[in-house]
C-alpha positions as CSV (number, residue, x, y, z in Angstrom):
1,M,0.0,0.0,0.0
2,A,1.2,3.5,-0.8
3,S,2.5,5.7,2.0
4,T,0.5,8.5,3.5
5,V,2.8,11.0,1.7
6,E,2.3,9.3,-1.7
7,R,-1.5,9.0,-1.2
8,L,-1.7,12.7,-0.1
9,R,0.4,13.9,-3.1
10,T,-2.0,12.0,-5.4
11,L,-5.1,13.6,-3.7
12,I,-3.6,17.0,-3.9
13,A,-2.8,16.6,-7.6
14,E,-6.3,15.3,-8.3
15,N,-8.3,17.7,-6.2
16,L,-6.6,21.1,-5.8
17,E,-5.8,23.7,-8.4
18,V,-4.6,27.3,-8.3
19,D,-5.7,29.5,-11.3
20,G,-6.9,26.4,-13.1
21,Q,-3.5,24.6,-12.8
22,P,-2.8,21.6,-10.6
23,I,-0.6,22.3,-7.6
24,N,2.9,21.1,-7.9
25,L,3.6,20.1,-4.3
26,P,7.2,21.0,-3.4
27,D,9.5,18.4,-1.8
28,D,9.4,20.6,1.3
29,L,6.3,19.3,3.0
30,N,6.4,22.2,5.5
31,A,4.7,24.1,2.7
32,S,1.3,25.6,3.3
33,L,-1.5,25.0,0.8
34,L,-2.9,28.4,1.7
35,E,0.4,30.1,0.8
36,A,0.4,28.1,-2.4
37,G,-2.8,29.9,-3.4
38,V,-5.4,27.3,-2.4
39,S,-8.6,29.1,-1.1
40,S,-9.9,28.3,2.4
41,M,-13.1,27.0,0.8
42,E,-11.1,24.6,-1.4
43,L,-9.2,23.4,1.7
44,V,-12.5,22.7,3.5
45,A,-13.7,20.5,0.6
46,F,-10.2,18.9,0.4
47,G,-10.5,18.1,4.1
48,R,-13.6,16.1,3.4
49,V,-11.7,14.2,0.7
50,V,-8.8,13.5,3.0
51,S,-11.2,12.5,5.8
52,R,-12.9,9.9,3.6
53,E,-9.7,8.6,2.0
54,F,-7.9,8.1,5.3
55,N,-10.9,7.5,7.6
56,V,-9.8,10.3,9.9
57,A,-11.8,13.1,11.5
58,F,-10.8,16.8,11.9
59,S,-12.0,18.9,14.8
60,P,-12.1,22.7,14.4
61,E,-9.0,22.8,16.6
62,D,-7.2,20.3,14.3
63,C,-8.0,22.5,11.3
64,A,-6.7,25.6,13.1
65,N,-3.4,23.8,14.1
66,I,-2.5,22.1,10.9
67,N,-0.5,24.6,9.0
68,S,1.5,22.6,6.5
69,V,1.3,19.4,4.4
70,Q,3.7,17.8,6.9
71,G,1.3,18.7,9.8
72,L,-1.5,17.1,7.8
73,I,0.5,13.9,7.3
74,E,1.3,13.7,11.0
75,H,-2.3,14.2,11.9
76,I,-3.4,11.4,9.5
77,D,-0.7,9.0,10.7
78,S,-1.6,9.6,14.3
79,H,-5.4,9.3,13.9
80,A,-6.1,7.0,11.0
81,G,-8.3,4.1,11.7
């Protein structure tokens, strides 16, 4: 099975765009999707996709505290069921 990073990279490529172009996630996973130009509404919708894919829930506090792709990976790995 693919790693969390690989699966998340695929989900980002399939579900997020900036100005009609797919996001090219940098190798630095400390990157913020907001700083990459993804709107907060798109991030909410993407959170639902991630939640279904990894069977993990996000509380409002989780959403406020996850500031990078690496933070999202760590949350998924620590909460996935």
